[in-house]
N, CA, C and O of each residue as an XYZ file, in Angstrom:
272
protein
N      53.344     13.011    140.852
C      53.602     14.029    139.863
C      53.373     13.430    138.477
O      53.867     12.345    138.170
N      52.628     14.142    137.651
C      52.285     13.682    136.315
C      53.357     14.111    135.331
O      53.745     15.279    135.302
N      53.830     13.188    134.538
C      54.857     13.507    133.550
C      54.301     13.257    132.153
O      53.734     12.197    131.884
N      54.464     14.237    131.264
C      53.959     14.121    129.901
C      55.084     13.752    128.948
O      56.230     14.149    129.161
N      54.772     12.989    127.890
C      55.808     12.678    126.904
C      56.267     13.942    126.182
O      55.557     14.947    126.150
N      57.455     13.877    125.609
C      58.063     15.049    124.955
C      57.250     15.591    123.793
O      57.267     16.797    123.546
N      56.536     14.732    123.072
C      55.788     15.209    121.914
C      54.563     16.025    122.307
O      53.986     16.694    121.450
N      54.145     15.996    123.565
C      53.008     16.778    124.022
C      53.433     18.044    124.767
O      52.582     18.834    125.176
N      54.722     18.242    124.944
C      55.213     19.354    125.750
C      55.331     20.659    124.959
O      55.562     21.709    125.558
N      55.182     20.624    123.665
C      55.292     21.849    122.882
C      56.731     22.241    122.637
O      57.138     23.346    122.997
N      57.511     21.360    122.031
C      58.935     21.617    121.798
C      59.173     22.721    120.778
O      60.147     23.466    120.888
N      58.300     22.834    119.792
C      58.528     23.773    118.694
C      58.238     25.202    119.143
O      57.311     25.457    119.911
N      59.050     26.118    118.646
C      58.823     27.531    118.936
C      58.128     28.179    117.753
O      58.373     27.821    116.600
N      57.271     29.123    118.044
C      56.598     29.858    116.982
C      57.560     30.865    116.369
O      58.500     31.327    117.016
N      57.308     31.190    115.121
C      58.116     32.226    114.477
C      57.795     33.547    115.151
O      56.650     34.000    115.139
N      58.792     34.151    115.728
C      58.580     35.376    116.487
C      58.663     36.609    115.621
O      58.509     36.548    114.401
N      58.904     37.710    116.262
C      58.971     38.987    115.574
C      60.375     39.204    115.011
O      61.345     38.608    115.480
N      60.463     40.055    114.013
C      61.745     40.448    113.434
C      62.089     41.854    113.886
O      61.201     42.655    114.179
N      63.369     42.151    113.942
C      63.811     43.494    114.239
C      64.069     44.228    112.931
O      64.694     43.681    112.022
N      63.592     45.467    112.834
C      63.815     46.296    111.653
C      64.375     47.639    112.097
O      64.179     48.058    113.238
N      65.070     48.305    111.191
C      65.599     49.638    111.460
C      64.629     50.666    110.915
O      64.139     50.530    109.794
N      64.351     51.692    111.700
C      63.568     52.827    111.237
C      64.559     53.964    111.011
O      65.095     54.528    111.964
N      64.799     54.297    109.741
C      65.820     55.276    109.379
C      65.160     56.614    109.103
O      64.100     56.679    108.480
N      65.793     57.678    109.571
C      65.277     59.027    109.422
C      65.261     59.450    107.954
O      66.217     59.200    107.220
N      64.170     60.091    107.531
C      64.083     60.596    106.163
C      64.752     61.960    106.029
O      64.841     62.504    104.928
N      65.229     62.521    107.160
C      65.939     63.804    107.115
C      67.357     63.624    106.593
O      68.044     64.607    106.317
N      67.804     62.375    106.455
C      69.124     62.113    105.899
C      70.250     62.240    106.915
O      71.411     62.383    106.532
N      69.929     62.192    108.193
C      70.960     62.337    109.222
C      71.656     61.028    109.548
O      72.727     61.034    110.154
N      71.066     59.902    109.156
C      71.636     58.604    109.483
C      71.179     58.065    110.827
O      71.540     56.951    111.205
N      70.385     58.847    111.551
C      69.874     58.406    112.847
C      68.793     57.356    112.624
O      68.003     57.460    111.685
N      68.761     56.338    113.495
C      67.762     55.274    113.328
C      67.297     54.763    114.677
O      67.997     54.896    115.681
N      66.119     54.181    114.693
C      65.564     53.454    115.828
C      65.461     51.992    115.423
O      65.364     51.679    114.236
N      65.483     51.094    116.407
C      65.265     49.668    116.153
C      63.909     49.314    116.745
O      63.622     49.622    117.902
N      63.075     48.660    115.932
C      61.706     48.338    116.330
C      61.462     46.864    116.050
O      62.039     46.298    115.121
N      60.612     46.250    116.849
C      60.230     44.858    116.650
C      58.984     44.820    115.774
O      57.984     45.470    116.078
N      59.048     44.059    114.690
C      57.917     43.922    113.773
C      57.249     42.577    114.048
O      57.889     41.530    113.950
N      55.961     42.608    114.392
C      55.266     41.389    114.795
C      54.931     40.500    113.600
O      55.042     40.909    112.444
N      54.522     39.287    113.910
C      54.217     38.288    112.881
C      53.076     38.736    111.977
O      53.114     38.478    110.774
N      52.061     39.404    112.528
C      50.924     39.833    111.715
C      51.336     40.909    110.716
O      50.842     40.921    109.588
N      52.223     41.802    111.107
C      52.694     42.831    110.179
C      53.596     42.242    109.099
O      53.646     42.752    107.979
N      54.309     41.167    109.438
C      55.178     40.519    108.456
C      54.340     39.837    107.385
O      54.670     39.912    106.201
N      53.249     39.167    107.787
C      52.420     38.455    106.813
C      51.640     39.430    105.931
O      51.340     39.110    104.781
N      51.307     40.617    106.451
C      50.605     41.619    105.642
C      51.539     42.367    104.710
O      51.082     43.090    103.824
N      52.842     42.204    104.896
C      53.880     42.864    104.102
C      53.720     44.381    104.110
O      53.873     45.042    103.083
N      53.410     44.918    105.286
C      53.300     46.364    105.416
C      54.634     46.934    105.868
O      55.321     46.338    106.697
N      54.997     48.081    105.326
C      56.214     48.774    105.729
C      55.865     49.720    106.868
O      54.872     50.445    106.805
N      56.688     49.705    107.904
C      56.438     50.568    109.049
C      56.896     51.988    108.759
O      57.950     52.197    108.158
N      56.112     52.953    109.182
C      56.469     54.364    109.103
C      55.995     55.028    110.388
O      54.834     54.899    110.776
N      56.900     55.734    111.037
C      56.571     56.442    112.267
C      57.096     57.858    112.189
O      58.099     58.130    111.529
N      56.408     58.753    112.869
C      56.889     60.121    113.006
C      57.477     60.220    114.405
O      56.752     60.254    115.399
N      58.808     60.267    114.466
C      59.505     60.255    115.747
C      60.526     61.379    115.791
O      60.770     62.054    114.791
N      61.116     61.571    116.960
C      62.058     62.663    117.183
C      63.447     62.284    116.678
O      63.962     61.213    116.999
N      64.042     63.163    115.894
C      65.417     63.000    115.429
C      66.272     64.049    116.147
O      66.150     65.240    115.859
N      67.129     63.626    117.072
C      67.899     64.596    117.861
C      68.944     65.358    117.047
O      69.401     66.415    117.482
N      69.324     64.857    115.903
C      70.346     65.542    115.104
C      69.803     66.775    114.401
O      70.551     67.718    114.146
N      68.505     66.784    114.082
C      67.889     67.986    113.503
C      66.958     68.662    114.504
O      66.380     69.709    114.214
N      66.814     68.057    115.685
C      66.052     68.611    116.802
C      64.573     68.849    116.462
O      63.999     69.863    116.858
N      63.965     67.920    115.733
C      62.531     67.996    115.456
C      62.006     66.605    115.106
O      62.778     65.659    114.956
N      60.686     66.495    114.979
C      60.052     65.235    114.602
C      60.077     65.091    113.084
O      59.716     66.015    112.356
N      60.504     63.933    112.620
C      60.542     63.642    111.182
C      59.988     62.244    110.956
O      59.761     61.497    111.908
N      59.772     61.898    109.711
C      59.265     60.582    109.350
C      60.411     59.576    109.332
O      61.478     59.848    108.780
N      60.186     58.422    109.936
C      61.150     57.330    109.922
C      60.547     56.175    109.137
O      59.416     55.766    109.401
N      61.296     55.645    108.170
C      60.809     54.535    107.335
C      61.614     53.271    107.616
O      62.773     53.319    108.028
N      60.956     52.143    107.377
C      61.544     50.850    107.667
C      62.611     50.457    106.653
O      62.455     50.649    105.447
N      63.711     49.895    107.184
C      64.729     49.228    106.376
C      65.096     47.936    107.073
O      64.853     47.782    108.270
N      65.679     47.007    106.335
C      66.096     45.745    106.939
C      67.341     45.977    107.785
O      68.131     46.884    107.524
N      67.500     45.135    108.808
C      68.702     45.172    109.633
C      69.866     44.640    108.815
O      69.704     43.709    108.026
N      71.023     45.222    109.000
C      72.213     44.759    108.265
C      72.970     43.744    109.074
O      73.998     43.238    108.624
């Protein structure tokens, strides 16, 4: 069995994705949690999705906010 030294094993972890809150623009306080990938973080783009808000029973725009 071949054993590799620790410095060749890949000890370091890559910077992963961040979690962000997508808050409803309808003002209901409803939110989704989404994972923001490394490429979107470096581009500094804000996420916006049109998703279903059950409190107003229709699709509305959800905008990104930081997790608290």
